[in-house]
TILOLUM-369682 format. One record per residue: residue number from 0; residue in one letter; x, y, z of N, C-alpha, C in turn. Coordinates in steps of 0.05 Angstrom, whole numbers, plus 5000, padded with zeros to 4 digits. Example, Ala and Ser with C-alpha at 12.3 -4.5 7.8 and 13.67 -1.06 7.14 Angstrom:
BEGIN
+------+------+------+------+------+------+------+------+------+------+------+
| zase | baba |   nu |   nv |   nw |  cau |  cav |  caw |   cu |   cv |   cw |
+------+------+------+------+------+------+------+------+------+------+------+
|    0 |    A | 5264 | 4886 | 5156 | 5246 | 4910 | 5156 | 5264 | 4934 | 5156 |
|    1 |    S | 5257 | 4955 | 5142 | 5273 | 4979 | 5143 | 5258 | 5001 | 5157 |
+------+------+------+------+------+------+------+------+------+------+------+
***
This chain:
BEGIN
+------+------+------+------+------+------+------+------+------+------+------+
| zase | baba |   nu |   nv |   nw |  cau |  cav |  caw |   cu |   cv |   cw |
+------+------+------+------+------+------+------+------+------+------+------+
|    0 |    M | 7281 | 5250 | 9065 | 7295 | 5280 | 9082 | 7307 | 5254 | 9103 |
|    1 |    A | 7314 | 5270 | 9117 | 7316 | 5241 | 9146 | 7308 | 5255 | 9166 |
|    2 |    A | 7301 | 5229 | 9168 | 7282 | 5226 | 9199 | 7295 | 5245 | 9226 |
|    3 |    T | 7289 | 5263 | 9248 | 7292 | 5269 | 9272 | 7281 | 5261 | 9296 |
|    4 |    I | 7309 | 5256 | 9302 | 7304 | 5235 | 9328 | 7311 | 5259 | 9358 |
|    5 |    L | 7306 | 5260 | 9365 | 7292 | 5274 | 9393 | 7319 | 5259 | 9414 |
|    6 |    I | 7335 | 5251 | 9426 | 7345 | 5228 | 9451 | 7350 | 5257 | 9474 |
|    7 |    V | 7334 | 5237 | 9492 | 7330 | 5257 | 9523 | 7340 | 5233 | 9541 |
|    8 |    E | 7363 | 5251 | 9549 | 7380 | 5233 | 9571 | 7409 | 5244 | 9579 |
|    9 |    D | 7400 | 5248 | 9606 | 7409 | 5263 | 9619 | 7443 | 5260 | 9623 |
|   10 |    E | 7451 | 5240 | 9622 | 7485 | 5233 | 9623 | 7502 | 5230 | 9590 |
|   11 |    P | 7519 | 5253 | 9603 | 7540 | 5267 | 9566 | 7543 | 5243 | 9553 |
|   12 |    A | 7549 | 5225 | 9565 | 7575 | 5201 | 9551 | 7555 | 5179 | 9539 |
|   13 |    I | 7539 | 5185 | 9548 | 7520 | 5162 | 9533 | 7497 | 5171 | 9507 |
|   14 |    Q | 7497 | 5207 | 9517 | 7474 | 5226 | 9484 | 7499 | 5230 | 9481 |
|   15 |    E | 7530 | 5227 | 9483 | 7540 | 5244 | 9446 | 7549 | 5204 | 9437 |
|   16 |    L | 7549 | 5186 | 9458 | 7556 | 5151 | 9440 | 7523 | 5160 | 9427 |
|   17 |    I | 7512 | 5151 | 9433 | 7475 | 5156 | 9410 | 7468 | 5180 | 9390 |
|   18 |    S | 7486 | 5202 | 9394 | 7481 | 5233 | 9378 | 7502 | 5213 | 9360 |
|   19 |    Y | 7530 | 5206 | 9365 | 7543 | 5209 | 9355 | 7548 | 5178 | 9323 |
|   20 |    H | 7516 | 5151 | 9334 | 7515 | 5130 | 9310 | 7492 | 5139 | 9298 |
|   21 |    L | 7482 | 5159 | 9306 | 7447 | 5169 | 9294 | 7453 | 5171 | 9273 |
|   22 |    R | 7463 | 5208 | 9276 | 7491 | 5221 | 9258 | 7503 | 5202 | 9234 |
|   23 |    T | 7510 | 5187 | 9241 | 7529 | 5168 | 9223 | 7503 | 5152 | 9216 |
|   24 |    A | 7485 | 5137 | 9214 | 7460 | 5131 | 9206 | 7447 | 5151 | 9183 |
|   25 |    G | 7460 | 5178 | 9190 | 7432 | 5193 | 9161 | 7420 | 5206 | 9179 |
|   26 |    Y | 7409 | 5200 | 9217 | 7389 | 5214 | 9216 | 7387 | 5243 | 9229 |
|   27 |    S | 7371 | 5268 | 9237 | 7374 | 5291 | 9243 | 7384 | 5291 | 9277 |
|   28 |    V | 7396 | 5296 | 9291 | 7388 | 5290 | 9326 | 7387 | 5314 | 9330 |
|   29 |    L | 7364 | 5305 | 9358 | 7364 | 5345 | 9375 | 7366 | 5317 | 9399 |
|   30 |    C | 7386 | 5334 | 9419 | 7389 | 5326 | 9455 | 7376 | 5342 | 9471 |
|   31 |    A | 7371 | 5332 | 9486 | 7358 | 5332 | 9513 | 7373 | 5326 | 9536 |
|   32 |    K | 7366 | 5350 | 9560 | 7375 | 5327 | 9583 | 7361 | 5334 | 9602 |
|   33 |    S | 7326 | 5331 | 9602 | 7311 | 5330 | 9622 | 7290 | 5334 | 9593 |
|   34 |    A | 7272 | 5324 | 9616 | 7238 | 5329 | 9605 | 7237 | 5356 | 9596 |
|   35 |    E | 7235 | 5367 | 9619 | 7221 | 5392 | 9609 | 7245 | 5410 | 9588 |
|   36 |    E | 7265 | 5406 | 9583 | 7277 | 5411 | 9542 | 7276 | 5395 | 9536 |
|   37 |    A | 7268 | 5367 | 9533 | 7255 | 5356 | 9509 | 7217 | 5378 | 9515 |
|   38 |    K | 7206 | 5378 | 9525 | 7192 | 5396 | 9513 | 7192 | 5415 | 9511 |
|   39 |    E | 7207 | 5428 | 9510 | 7204 | 5454 | 9493 | 7227 | 5452 | 9469 |
|   40 |    I | 7233 | 5434 | 9464 | 7234 | 5424 | 9428 | 7216 | 5412 | 9418 |
|   41 |    V | 7203 | 5403 | 9430 | 7179 | 5397 | 9425 | 7149 | 5413 | 9417 |
|   42 |    N | 7149 | 5430 | 9439 | 7131 | 5442 | 9433 | 7145 | 5468 | 9410 |
|   43 |    D | 7162 | 5465 | 9391 | 7172 | 5486 | 9383 | 7167 | 5460 | 9361 |
|   44 |    A | 7177 | 5442 | 9354 | 7172 | 5431 | 9320 | 7178 | 5399 | 9329 |
|   45 |    L | 7152 | 5380 | 9312 | 7156 | 5352 | 9329 | 7180 | 5335 | 9311 |
|   46 |    P | 7187 | 5323 | 9333 | 7212 | 5299 | 9323 | 7198 | 5280 | 9305 |
|   47 |    D | 7215 | 5264 | 9289 | 7203 | 5237 | 9280 | 7195 | 5214 | 9304 |
|   48 |    L | 7209 | 5234 | 9328 | 7222 | 5195 | 9337 | 7225 | 5211 | 9365 |
|   49 |    V | 7220 | 5187 | 9385 | 7241 | 5205 | 9411 | 7252 | 5183 | 9420 |
|   50 |    L | 7277 | 5178 | 9440 | 7285 | 5165 | 9453 | 7288 | 5173 | 9466 |
|   51 |    L | 7280 | 5153 | 9502 | 7274 | 5164 | 9519 | 7285 | 5154 | 9541 |
|   52 |    D | 7308 | 5157 | 9570 | 7304 | 5148 | 9597 | 7296 | 5159 | 9602 |
|   53 |    W | 7296 | 5129 | 9628 | 7268 | 5126 | 9653 | 7277 | 5148 | 9672 |
|   54 |    M | 7299 | 5151 | 9667 | 7304 | 5161 | 9697 | 7310 | 5193 | 9690 |
|   55 |    L | 7312 | 5206 | 9698 | 7314 | 5232 | 9695 | 7305 | 5259 | 9719 |
|   56 |    P | 7311 | 5288 | 9717 | 7317 | 5301 | 9741 | 7286 | 5298 | 9738 |
|   57 |    N | 7279 | 5310 | 9759 | 7252 | 5319 | 9759 | 7237 | 5313 | 9765 |
|   58 |    M | 7229 | 5313 | 9723 | 7210 | 5292 | 9722 | 7226 | 5267 | 9701 |
|   59 |    S | 7208 | 5237 | 9713 | 7212 | 5217 | 9692 | 7207 | 5216 | 9672 |
|   60 |    G | 7234 | 5188 | 9650 | 7208 | 5189 | 9622 | 7183 | 5178 | 9623 |
|   61 |    I | 7188 | 5166 | 9646 | 7157 | 5158 | 9642 | 7131 | 5172 | 9647 |
|   62 |    E | 7140 | 5195 | 9657 | 7106 | 5216 | 9655 | 7114 | 5223 | 9638 |
|   63 |    F | 7141 | 5240 | 9627 | 7131 | 5252 | 9595 | 7126 | 5242 | 9578 |
|   64 |    A | 7137 | 5209 | 9579 | 7117 | 5205 | 9556 | 7090 | 5191 | 9561 |
|   65 |    R | 7077 | 5197 | 9582 | 7046 | 5190 | 9587 | 7036 | 5225 | 9574 |
|   66 |    M | 7061 | 5242 | 9594 | 7041 | 5280 | 9584 | 7042 | 5280 | 9536 |
|   67 |    L | 7071 | 5268 | 9528 | 7063 | 5265 | 9495 | 7034 | 5249 | 9485 |
|   68 |    R | 7046 | 5236 | 9510 | 7018 | 5199 | 9502 | 6976 | 5222 | 9504 |
|   69 |    R | 6984 | 5241 | 9516 | 6960 | 5257 | 9528 | 6944 | 5279 | 9509 |
|   70 |    E | 6966 | 5289 | 9496 | 6963 | 5310 | 9476 | 6958 | 5312 | 9452 |
|   71 |    A | 6938 | 5316 | 9436 | 6928 | 5303 | 9413 | 6947 | 5313 | 9387 |
|   72 |    R | 6968 | 5339 | 9403 | 6987 | 5349 | 9366 | 7013 | 5320 | 9369 |
|   73 |    T | 7027 | 5313 | 9409 | 7043 | 5297 | 9401 | 7029 | 5274 | 9400 |
|   74 |    K | 7010 | 5249 | 9407 | 7007 | 5225 | 9422 | 7008 | 5193 | 9392 |
|   75 |    I | 7024 | 5213 | 9366 | 7028 | 5201 | 9350 | 7056 | 5192 | 9346 |
|   76 |    I | 7076 | 5212 | 9364 | 7098 | 5211 | 9367 | 7106 | 5192 | 9381 |
|   77 |    P | 7128 | 5163 | 9362 | 7142 | 5138 | 9370 | 7150 | 5143 | 9384 |
|   78 |    I | 7155 | 5130 | 9408 | 7163 | 5132 | 9430 | 7175 | 5103 | 9439 |
|   79 |    I | 7209 | 5103 | 9439 | 7225 | 5079 | 9442 | 7243 | 5090 | 9473 |
|   80 |    M | 7234 | 5074 | 9499 | 7248 | 5078 | 9514 | 7274 | 5066 | 9526 |
|   81 |    L | 7292 | 5074 | 9531 | 7330 | 5064 | 9527 | 7328 | 5066 | 9560 |
|   82 |    T | 7332 | 5051 | 9567 | 7342 | 5048 | 9614 | 7356 | 5032 | 9609 |
|   83 |    A | 7363 | 5023 | 9635 | 7379 | 5021 | 9654 | 7344 | 4996 | 9675 |
|   84 |    R | 7332 | 4997 | 9671 | 7315 | 4982 | 9697 | 7309 | 4967 | 9683 |
|   85 |    V | 7316 | 4930 | 9691 | 7308 | 4907 | 9673 | 7290 | 4900 | 9684 |
|   86 |    E | 7271 | 4897 | 9700 | 7246 | 4885 | 9714 | 7226 | 4882 | 9686 |
|   87 |    E | 7214 | 4854 | 9690 | 7199 | 4858 | 9673 | 7160 | 4871 | 9675 |
|   88 |    S | 7165 | 4879 | 9703 | 7144 | 4899 | 9704 | 7145 | 4929 | 9696 |
|   89 |    D | 7179 | 4934 | 9695 | 7176 | 4961 | 9691 | 7182 | 4961 | 9660 |
|   90 |    K | 7184 | 4943 | 9643 | 7185 | 4944 | 9606 | 7154 | 4941 | 9614 |
|   91 |    I | 7131 | 4929 | 9623 | 7109 | 4921 | 9614 | 7090 | 4955 | 9608 |
|   92 |    T | 7105 | 4964 | 9644 | 7107 | 4989 | 9641 | 7113 | 5012 | 9632 |
|   93 |    G | 7131 | 5008 | 9611 | 7136 | 5031 | 9590 | 7117 | 5015 | 9571 |
|   94 |    L | 7115 | 4992 | 9563 | 7104 | 4989 | 9544 | 7069 | 4995 | 9540 |
|   95 |    E | 7058 | 4996 | 9566 | 7027 | 5008 | 9563 | 7026 | 5028 | 9572 |
|   96 |    I | 7043 | 5054 | 9577 | 7044 | 5075 | 9566 | 7033 | 5089 | 9538 |
|   97 |    G | 7056 | 5070 | 9530 | 7050 | 5079 | 9499 | 7071 | 5079 | 9487 |
|   98 |    A | 7102 | 5060 | 9499 | 7128 | 5056 | 9487 | 7119 | 5039 | 9458 |
|   99 |    D | 7138 | 5051 | 9441 | 7139 | 5039 | 9412 | 7151 | 5008 | 9423 |
|  100 |    D | 7174 | 5011 | 9432 | 7197 | 4997 | 9450 | 7201 | 5003 | 9463 |
|  101 |    Y | 7225 | 4972 | 9481 | 7235 | 4979 | 9516 | 7265 | 4968 | 9503 |
|  102 |    I | 7285 | 4980 | 9501 | 7311 | 4973 | 9496 | 7325 | 4986 | 9528 |
|  103 |    I | 7342 | 4955 | 9537 | 7357 | 4958 | 9567 | 7372 | 4968 | 9552 |
|  104 |    K | 7408 | 4987 | 9572 | 7415 | 4991 | 9579 | 7445 | 4970 | 9596 |
|  105 |    P | 7465 | 4965 | 9585 | 7479 | 4970 | 9569 | 7470 | 4968 | 9534 |
|  106 |    F | 7466 | 4968 | 9517 | 7463 | 4977 | 9492 | 7468 | 4965 | 9464 |
|  107 |    S | 7476 | 4957 | 9441 | 7491 | 4955 | 9428 | 7478 | 4974 | 9404 |
|  108 |    P | 7503 | 4992 | 9396 | 7485 | 5006 | 9380 | 7471 | 5011 | 9358 |
|  109 |    R | 7488 | 4983 | 9345 | 7474 | 4975 | 9316 | 7447 | 4969 | 9323 |
|  110 |    E | 7446 | 4940 | 9341 | 7421 | 4949 | 9348 | 7411 | 4962 | 9358 |
|  111 |    L | 7414 | 4991 | 9364 | 7392 | 5018 | 9365 | 7383 | 5031 | 9345 |
|  112 |    V | 7404 | 5027 | 9330 | 7408 | 5035 | 9296 | 7376 | 5019 | 9290 |
|  113 |    A | 7381 | 4993 | 9283 | 7358 | 4978 | 9268 | 7333 | 4969 | 9283 |
|  114 |    R | 7335 | 4985 | 9299 | 7303 | 4981 | 9328 | 7295 | 5007 | 9319 |
|  115 |    I | 7309 | 5035 | 9315 | 7301 | 5050 | 9317 | 7268 | 5056 | 9287 |
|  116 |    K | 7306 | 5054 | 9257 | 7290 | 5037 | 9230 | 7268 | 5014 | 9234 |
|  117 |    A | 7262 | 5002 | 9246 | 7228 | 4991 | 9252 | 7211 | 5004 | 9259 |
|  118 |    V | 7219 | 5014 | 9285 | 7192 | 5037 | 9288 | 7191 | 5055 | 9264 |
|  119 |    L | 7207 | 5069 | 9261 | 7207 | 5088 | 9236 | 7192 | 5074 | 9214 |
|  120 |    R | 7190 | 5054 | 9211 | 7188 | 5042 | 9188 | 7154 | 5030 | 9188 |
|  121 |    R | 7141 | 5030 | 9210 | 7121 | 5010 | 9221 | 7101 | 5031 | 9217 |
|  122 |    R | 7104 | 5058 | 9250 | 7099 | 5073 | 9235 | 7097 | 5097 | 9228 |
|  123 |    L | 7109 | 5107 | 9220 | 7123 | 5135 | 9199 | 7136 | 5113 | 9171 |
|  124 |    P | 7129 | 5105 | 9160 | 7151 | 5100 | 9139 | 7149 | 5121 | 9110 |
|  125 |    E | 7136 | 5150 | 9104 | 7141 | 5163 | 9095 | 7168 | 5175 | 9106 |
|  126 |    V | 7184 | 5177 | 9130 | 7207 | 5171 | 9127 | 7224 | 5161 | 9123 |
|  127 |    S | 7217 | 5123 | 9118 | 7249 | 5110 | 9111 | 7249 | 5108 | 9086 |
|  128 |    D | 7282 | 5094 | 9082 | 7290 | 5108 | 9060 | 7278 | 5081 | 9029 |
|  129 |    E | 7260 | 5067 | 9039 | 7253 | 5043 | 9031 | 7243 | 5057 | 9003 |
|  130 |    V | 7250 | 5041 | 8983 | 7241 | 5050 | 8958 | 7204 | 5041 | 8957 |
|  131 |    V | 7184 | 5056 | 8947 | 7153 | 5042 | 8952 | 7151 | 5045 | 8921 |
|  132 |    E | 7132 | 5014 | 8918 | 7118 | 5018 | 8891 | 7083 | 5012 | 8891 |
|  133 |    V | 7083 | 5018 | 8881 | 7043 | 5029 | 8883 | 7024 | 5024 | 8856 |
|  134 |    G | 7011 | 5016 | 8846 | 6993 | 5029 | 8826 | 7014 | 5031 | 8794 |
|  135 |    G | 7030 | 5026 | 8788 | 7061 | 5029 | 8763 | 7071 | 5050 | 8779 |
|  136 |    L | 7067 | 5058 | 8793 | 7091 | 5079 | 8809 | 7115 | 5069 | 8822 |
|  137 |    K | 7133 | 5084 | 8820 | 7163 | 5066 | 8830 | 7176 | 5099 | 8840 |
|  138 |    L | 7172 | 5096 | 8871 | 7183 | 5122 | 8883 | 7213 | 5112 | 8909 |
|  139 |    D | 7232 | 5119 | 8898 | 7258 | 5121 | 8907 | 7264 | 5143 | 8928 |
|  140 |    P | 7267 | 5142 | 8964 | 7278 | 5162 | 8958 | 7302 | 5164 | 8980 |
|  141 |    A | 7319 | 5152 | 8966 | 7351 | 5152 | 8964 | 7355 | 5167 | 8945 |
|  142 |    S | 7349 | 5155 | 8920 | 7349 | 5174 | 8899 | 7345 | 5195 | 8881 |
|  143 |    H | 7319 | 5211 | 8905 | 7290 | 5220 | 8889 | 7292 | 5220 | 8869 |
|  144 |    R | 7279 | 5191 | 8856 | 7269 | 5184 | 8835 | 7236 | 5177 | 8833 |
|  145 |    V | 7222 | 5196 | 8817 | 7200 | 5173 | 8822 | 7194 | 5157 | 8771 |
|  146 |    T | 7187 | 5141 | 8787 | 7189 | 5123 | 8752 | 7159 | 5120 | 8758 |
|  147 |    A | 7147 | 5112 | 8737 | 7128 | 5100 | 8720 | 7126 | 5084 | 8707 |
|  148 |    N | 7117 | 5057 | 8716 | 7114 | 5034 | 8684 | 7080 | 5042 | 8669 |
|  149 |    D | 7083 | 5018 | 8653 | 7050 | 5019 | 8639 | 7051 | 4991 | 8643 |
|  150 |    L | 7030 | 4977 | 8667 | 7033 | 4948 | 8671 | 7014 | 4940 | 8660 |
|  151 |    E | 6994 | 4955 | 8633 | 6992 | 4930 | 8625 | 6994 | 4936 | 8599 |
|  152 |    N | 7018 | 4950 | 8586 | 7021 | 4940 | 8555 | 7060 | 4928 | 8560 |
|  153 |    G | 7077 | 4941 | 8593 | 7093 | 4927 | 8586 | 7116 | 4951 | 8584 |
|  154 |    A | 7103 | 4966 | 8586 | 7122 | 5003 | 8570 | 7152 | 5007 | 8573 |
|  155 |    K | 7174 | 5019 | 8574 | 7193 | 5026 | 8597 | 7185 | 5052 | 8610 |
|  156 |    S | 7201 | 5045 | 8627 | 7192 | 5058 | 8655 | 7206 | 5089 | 8644 |
|  157 |    A | 7186 | 5103 | 8646 | 7189 | 5132 | 8646 | 7190 | 5149 | 8669 |
|  158 |    E | 7210 | 5173 | 8679 | 7211 | 5187 | 8700 | 7196 | 5217 | 8695 |
|  159 |    I | 7199 | 5215 | 8712 | 7166 | 5236 | 8730 | 7187 | 5245 | 8745 |
|  160 |    V | 7189 | 5277 | 8737 | 7204 | 5300 | 8751 | 7190 | 5306 | 8775 |
|  161 |    L | 7190 | 5320 | 8792 | 7182 | 5321 | 8824 | 7202 | 5352 | 8823 |
|  162 |    G | 7175 | 5362 | 8838 | 7202 | 5391 | 8856 | 7193 | 5378 | 8894 |
|  163 |    P | 7208 | 5387 | 8910 | 7223 | 5379 | 8937 | 7195 | 5367 | 8948 |
|  164 |    T | 7173 | 5386 | 8944 | 7140 | 5376 | 8968 | 7127 | 5374 | 8954 |
|  165 |    E | 7121 | 5368 | 8921 | 7105 | 5348 | 8904 | 7121 | 5317 | 8921 |
|  166 |    F | 7151 | 5312 | 8922 | 7164 | 5292 | 8920 | 7158 | 5281 | 8946 |
|  167 |    R | 7155 | 5296 | 8975 | 7152 | 5297 | 8996 | 7107 | 5289 | 8997 |
|  168 |    L | 7100 | 5298 | 8985 | 7074 | 5304 | 8994 | 7076 | 5270 | 8973 |
|  169 |    L | 7081 | 5271 | 8955 | 7071 | 5237 | 8930 | 7082 | 5215 | 8955 |
|  170 |    H | 7107 | 5215 | 8959 | 7116 | 5190 | 8990 | 7104 | 5186 | 9017 |
|  171 |    F | 7094 | 5207 | 9018 | 7068 | 5206 | 9040 | 7052 | 5187 | 9030 |
|  172 |    L | 7031 | 5200 | 9024 | 7000 | 5178 | 9000 | 7015 | 5164 | 8984 |
|  173 |    M | 7041 | 5145 | 8975 | 7042 | 5124 | 8976 | 7047 | 5108 | 8993 |
|  174 |    T | 7051 | 5124 | 9015 | 7061 | 5101 | 9047 | 7029 | 5101 | 9059 |
|  175 |    H | 7018 | 5109 | 9056 | 6984 | 5102 | 9064 | 6965 | 5107 | 9044 |
|  176 |    T | 6972 | 5090 | 9031 | 6945 | 5086 | 9018 | 6922 | 5069 | 9026 |
|  177 |    E | 6896 | 5083 | 9004 | 6871 | 5093 | 9014 | 6861 | 5098 | 9037 |
|  178 |    R | 6879 | 5105 | 9051 | 6873 | 5128 | 9070 | 6861 | 5152 | 9063 |
|  179 |    V | 6834 | 5171 | 9075 | 6844 | 5190 | 9070 | 6850 | 5217 | 9090 |
|  180 |    H | 6867 | 5240 | 9071 | 6870 | 5246 | 9096 | 6867 | 5280 | 9086 |
|  181 |    T | 6865 | 5281 | 9111 | 6851 | 5333 | 9109 | 6874 | 5335 | 9103 |
|  182 |    R | 6873 | 5366 | 9093 | 6881 | 5390 | 9083 | 6905 | 5393 | 9103 |
|  183 |    E | 6897 | 5391 | 9135 | 6897 | 5403 | 9153 | 6924 | 5378 | 9173 |
|  184 |    Q | 6919 | 5347 | 9162 | 6935 | 5336 | 9174 | 6959 | 5321 | 9148 |
|  185 |    L | 6959 | 5339 | 9130 | 6978 | 5345 | 9098 | 7002 | 5366 | 9110 |
|  186 |    L | 6976 | 5387 | 9115 | 6997 | 5399 | 9119 | 7014 | 5395 | 9149 |
|  187 |    D | 7003 | 5390 | 9170 | 7023 | 5373 | 9188 | 7051 | 5362 | 9183 |
|  188 |    R | 7036 | 5333 | 9162 | 7061 | 5323 | 9164 | 7089 | 5329 | 9140 |
|  189 |    I | 7072 | 5334 | 9122 | 7096 | 5350 | 9097 | 7108 | 5376 | 9104 |
|  190 |    W | 7094 | 5390 | 9115 | 7101 | 5420 | 9120 | 7116 | 5428 | 9146 |
|  191 |    G | 7095 | 5418 | 9167 | 7106 | 5407 | 9200 | 7097 | 5423 | 9213 |
|  192 |    D | 7081 | 5416 | 9234 | 7061 | 5433 | 9247 | 7062 | 5461 | 9258 |
|  193 |    H | 7091 | 5460 | 9266 | 7110 | 5495 | 9265 | 7107 | 5508 | 9243 |
|  194 |    V | 7104 | 5506 | 9214 | 7093 | 5522 | 9197 | 7070 | 5534 | 9189 |
|  195 |    F | 7063 | 5560 | 9180 | 7035 | 5561 | 9189 | 7038 | 5565 | 9150 |
|  196 |    V | 7015 | 5549 | 9141 | 7014 | 5564 | 9112 | 6972 | 5547 | 9113 |
|  197 |    E | 6971 | 5573 | 9091 | 6943 | 5562 | 9088 | 6928 | 5534 | 9080 |
|  198 |    D | 6903 | 5532 | 9084 | 6899 | 5502 | 9079 | 6900 | 5502 | 9041 |
|  199 |    R | 6894 | 5513 | 9036 | 6892 | 5522 | 9005 | 6921 | 5513 | 8987 |
|  200 |    T | 6939 | 5520 | 9006 | 6961 | 5505 | 9001 | 6975 | 5479 | 8984 |
|  201 |    V | 6955 | 5469 | 9011 | 6954 | 5431 | 9000 | 6939 | 5428 | 8967 |
|  202 |    D | 6925 | 5436 | 8969 | 6901 | 5438 | 8937 | 6922 | 5444 | 8914 |
|  203 |    V | 6942 | 5463 | 8920 | 6961 | 5477 | 8896 | 6982 | 5462 | 8884 |
|  204 |    H | 6997 | 5441 | 8919 | 7010 | 5426 | 8901 | 6999 | 5408 | 8895 |
|  205 |    I | 6975 | 5387 | 8903 | 6962 | 5365 | 8888 | 6966 | 5368 | 8860 |
|  206 |    R | 6946 | 5398 | 8864 | 6941 | 5395 | 8821 | 6979 | 5399 | 8808 |
|  207 |    R | 6995 | 5416 | 8822 | 7021 | 5405 | 8815 | 7024 | 5371 | 8817 |
|  208 |    L | 7016 | 5363 | 8829 | 7036 | 5337 | 8834 | 7014 | 5326 | 8816 |
|  209 |    R | 6997 | 5316 | 8809 | 6972 | 5315 | 8792 | 6977 | 5316 | 8756 |
|  210 |    K | 6997 | 5347 | 8750 | 6999 | 5354 | 8733 | 7027 | 5335 | 8715 |
|  211 |    A | 7034 | 5336 | 8723 | 7056 | 5314 | 8733 | 7058 | 5285 | 8739 |
|  212 |    L | 7043 | 5278 | 8730 | 7025 | 5247 | 8740 | 7019 | 5255 | 8710 |
|  213 |    E | 6994 | 5266 | 8699 | 6983 | 5254 | 8681 | 7008 | 5261 | 8657 |
|  214 |    D | 7019 | 5261 | 8647 | 7030 | 5256 | 8616 | 7039 | 5224 | 8620 |
|  215 |    A | 7046 | 5209 | 8649 | 7044 | 5183 | 8648 | 7010 | 5158 | 8653 |
|  216 |    G | 6998 | 5182 | 8655 | 6969 | 5175 | 8660 | 6974 | 5166 | 8689 |
|  217 |    K | 6972 | 5170 | 8706 | 6976 | 5166 | 8727 | 6970 | 5179 | 8750 |
|  218 |    D | 6956 | 5213 | 8734 | 6944 | 5230 | 8750 | 6921 | 5219 | 8773 |
|  219 |    E | 6902 | 5199 | 8760 | 6875 | 5199 | 8767 | 6886 | 5174 | 8805 |
|  220 |    L | 6907 | 5174 | 8808 | 6922 | 5161 | 8829 | 6909 | 5171 | 8853 |
|  221 |    V | 6918 | 5200 | 8846 | 6915 | 5229 | 8878 | 6878 | 5230 | 8865 |
|  222 |    Q | 6876 | 5212 | 8894 | 6840 | 5234 | 8894 | 6832 | 5246 | 8907 |
|  223 |    T | 6818 | 5258 | 8898 | 6813 | 5287 | 8918 | 6769 | 5268 | 8924 |
|  224 |    V | 6769 | 5266 | 8949 | 6743 | 5256 | 8969 | 6729 | 5292 | 8984 |
|  225 |    R | 6709 | 5289 | 8959 | 6691 | 5296 | 8980 | 6686 | 5315 | 9003 |
|  226 |    G | 6685 | 5335 | 9006 | 6694 | 5346 | 9041 | 6703 | 5328 | 9058 |
|  227 |    A | 6719 | 5308 | 9051 | 6742 | 5303 | 9068 | 6762 | 5307 | 9067 |
|  228 |    G | 6774 | 5298 | 9040 | 6814 | 5311 | 9036 | 6811 | 5292 | 9013 |
|  229 |    Y | 6838 | 5284 | 9017 | 6854 | 5271 | 8981 | 6856 | 5246 | 8996 |
|  230 |    R | 6869 | 5218 | 8979 | 6885 | 5200 | 8988 | 6896 | 5186 | 8953 |
|  231 |    F | 6907 | 5168 | 8970 | 6921 | 5152 | 8950 | 6912 | 5122 | 8931 |
|  232 |    S | 6898 | 5120 | 8918 | 6872 | 5097 | 8912 | 6888 | 5088 | 8883 |
|  233 |    T | 6891 | 5063 | 8882 | 6897 | 5039 | 8861 | 6863 | 5048 | 8855 |
|  234 |    R | 6839 | 5048 | 8866 | 6813 | 5043 | 8854 | 6801 | 5070 | 8849 |
|  235 |    C | 6776 | 5074 | 8840 | 6758 | 5089 | 8823 | 6727 | 5083 | 8845 |
|  236 |    E | 6719 | 5103 | 8860 | 6712 | 5091 | 8871 | 6687 | 5116 | 8877 |
|  237 |    A | 6660 | 5115 | 8889 | 6641 | 5140 | 8878 | 6661 | 5169 | 8913 |
|  238 |    G | 6648 | 5195 | 8888 | 6656 | 5220 | 8916 | 6677 | 5213 | 8913 |
|  239 |    A | 6691 | 5207 | 8892 | 6727 | 5212 | 8889 | 6733 | 5229 | 8857 |
|  240 |    E | 6742 | 5249 | 8858 | 6754 | 5260 | 8825 | 6789 | 5253 | 8835 |
+------+------+------+------+------+------+------+------+------+------+------+
***
């Protein structure tokens, strides 16, 4: 699933240039010409990353970044500042308020795309197209394929067929191994925080995922942690099912 990038830039030519290169790179793009417009977009649905100009009308990019970092719902969104402000003190200010990167105008579109990929890979690995291999499972986001290997006996790889939701769920869990995720967290990351579904929906898709992994003997990798949620782990521990 392509990552969604919100571009907050009041210069139409720059906004169009960035949009073109990001779409060419395979990203879904949203655009805002002010912090107020960006706030409306974020209120509707969370983007995967915000590309933020410093100098905006009314509310500055720095003020908008501070606002995003203050609110629990938006504080984890990766932010890249894209600005003509070149002073070291400005860069320090940008990074101190929580920006993940700071790019100075004029910029190379190829470098911009590369740095966006680097931030997403670090902060949101589940939106990356990189192949993930854990516990004898290999997940390829680009081809939408999951294969299982028998690590002990060296058996031939077997493809595991998953529905789109189960695939996204497995991708997220495999890129956040050994961490326990609540149902609410999984709902936000897999379905989106703007989609209202019941918590038990997660349980249904976890059961479907385990069923699909069962024939390959990989179902125990997806563990229930009583009273907490779910995790992907290659270790069997007390309190996990």
